[in-house]
N, C-alpha and C positions, 0 to 999 in steps of 0.2 A: 433178696436184696430189701425188699420192702418189710419182710418179715421182722428184722431186728429193730426196725423204728416202733412196731407195736408192741415190744415186750413191755412186761409190767414195769420195768424200772424207767421205761421213757414215756410212759403215760403221764408221770406227774410234770415232766418236762414240757409235753406237749400241752397239757393243760396251762400251765405258767405261759407259754408262748401264746396260746390262743387267747387268755384273758389280756394280756399285753396288747395283743392287736384289737381286741373288742374295744378296749379302753382308748387306744390310740385312734381308732375309726371315730368313737364317740367324741373325741377332743378336736377333731377335724370338723365335725357337723355342729357341736353345740360348745358353749365355753365351760370352763371349770366350775363356776357357780352353780349354773344349771345342772351339772353333772353331780355336785357334790351336795347341794342342798335343794335341787328342784326336783320335778316330778320323777326324776330317773335315779333319785338317791338311795331307793333301797336295793335295787340291781346293781349299782355301783359300790356300795358298800358290802353287799354280799361277794361281789366279785373281789374286793381288797381282801376280804377275810378269807376266801378260799385261796387266794394268791399267797396270802402271808403262811398260811398251813403247808400249801404245797412247796413254798420256797424252803421252808423249814424243814420239811421231810427230805426234800431233794439234797439240801445242803449236808443233813444229819447222816443220810444213807449212802448217798454217791459222792459227795465231796465235789459236787458240781457248783464251784462259785461264781461261773459266767453267768448264771441265772439271775444273779444281782442285777445286772444290766437293764434288766425289765422294770427294775423298780422306778426308773425315770418317767416312764409312761405310765405306770400304774399309781403311783404315791405323788404324781405332781397335783392333781387335782385335791387330794387329801390334805397336803402340805398347805395349800392356798386356802382351803376351808378353814384349817386351824388357826393360821394367821388372821383370816377375816373375822372368825369368831372372838379371837383374842382382842381384836381393835375393837369389835363391838362391846365387849366386856369393859373396855377402857373408856367408853364413852366416845369413841373417835369412829363411830360407824357412819357409813355413808348415807344411811336411810334416816 
């Protein structure tokens, strides 16, 4: 029963779900700005990069399009950071 979960084809899916869960848990504790630009940014952006690679491989190899549902949790801070940096570049920054 558990043997099929740990096949090599499912490892990338498990990594995707693990990254989404970790980012979701971080968002519960800290806000998107601290996650995207604060002291946690190297770990967050490394997780986003790993997530993008894993999603690309899973969709290409296994046609599992449902993994894109995890994009909401993983890419939310990234989208907010991009919007924030764009506003700052237009001299409408809150700082």
